[in-house]
N, C-alpha and C positions, 0 to 999 in steps of 0.2 A: 667953881665958876665956870661951867661950861654952858655956855650963850650959842645957840644957832647950829649952825653943823661948820664940823671939823674941816680942817684945808685938807687932811686925806681923804676925809669919806670927798667929797668936792671932785676931788686930783680924780677919783675913781669911777664917779661918774662923769668924769669928762672925758676917760679912755674908753669908758664903752658907748657914749653919743659920739663921739670921734670914730670905734668900730660900728657901729652902726651906721654911721655916713658912710666910711665908706665900703661895708657890706651891700646898702640902697647905690652908688655907684655902680659896684659892678654889675648887682642885678638888674640894672637900667641899661648897663653895656648889653649883657646877653639879651635881654627884651629887645632890644633895638637892633643887632644882630638875626635875632629869629624872627623880626618883624620882618627887616629886608630879604630873608631868606624865603618866607611865606610868600612874600610879594613876589618875589621872582619865582618860586614856583609857581603861585597864580597866573602869571604871565604866559609860561612854557606851555601850562595847563590850555589858556585861551588859544593861544596859534595852536596846538594841536590838535582845540576843538575847530577851529578857523580850516585848518587844513582836512583836519575828518570831512566837514561840508563838503569843501572844494572838490574829493574826492568822491563822495556818495553822491555830488550830484553830476561831476563828470562820469560816472558807473550807470546813474538812469539816465543819460543822455544815450549813449552808447546803447542801451539798451532797445531803448526808440528808436533810435537811427537799425537796429536788428529788427527790431518787429516789421519797422517801414520798411525795408530792405527783403525781409521773408514777406508781404502784403504783397510786392512790388514782384517778385519772380514768381508766386501764386496768381496772379492774374496776367501772367506772361505765358505761364505754362496754361492756362486754362483759358486762357486766347487761343495758342495752340490747339489745344485740345477740340476746340468748336473747328476751326480752318479744317483739321484733319477728319470730325465726325461731316464736316459738309462736304467736303471733296469727296470723301467715301460714299459720300449717296448711290 
């Protein structure tokens, strides 16, 4: 007179379900930690990118200032040479 599922089989299935639920919980926690770490690394990358852009902009400004100063000095030198040439005539 065996009808349905035995108590032993039900307990075995409950044990398997319990283990799977625990494994799911552990994997969800690991996934959340990995997600948190990824978001932290992404923020660090964004911050580093912003700092790099600031540095590049600063270097560009310095280069432009150097070019302007070089041009200014060249104009002064040309003026002095023109004055010298005029005086020595």
